[in-house]
Phi, psi and omega in degrees: 000149179270157179254057185276130176230145179265133177290141177294148180290147179292152179292135178276169180292163176295149181302324179294321178295316181295318179297320177298318178296320180295317180294314179296321178296318179296317179295317177298319180296311180295319176298321177297319177296321178296316179296322177297317178296318178294318180295331180282340185242355185271180181296147186297343183294319183247356185304314182297326182288319179292317179298315178296321176299323177295318178295318178296319180297318178295320177297318177294326179297324178279333182276333183302317180294344181277353179297126179085359178289147180230157179285121185314000000 
């Protein structure tokens, strides 16, 4: 017989922390969409910077929940 044991799963974050991350991610996502829209319609002097800021905000919105994630 084998002496196989399963490692216990790591402790997850507190529910309040997870809820905070979800809310911040949602706000970042919506803010990023707004910045992309403003960057697409505003004057050409600042449009590329606002548009790029929107793309970064959306990227951070998807990356934020991954903080503290570990490979199973």
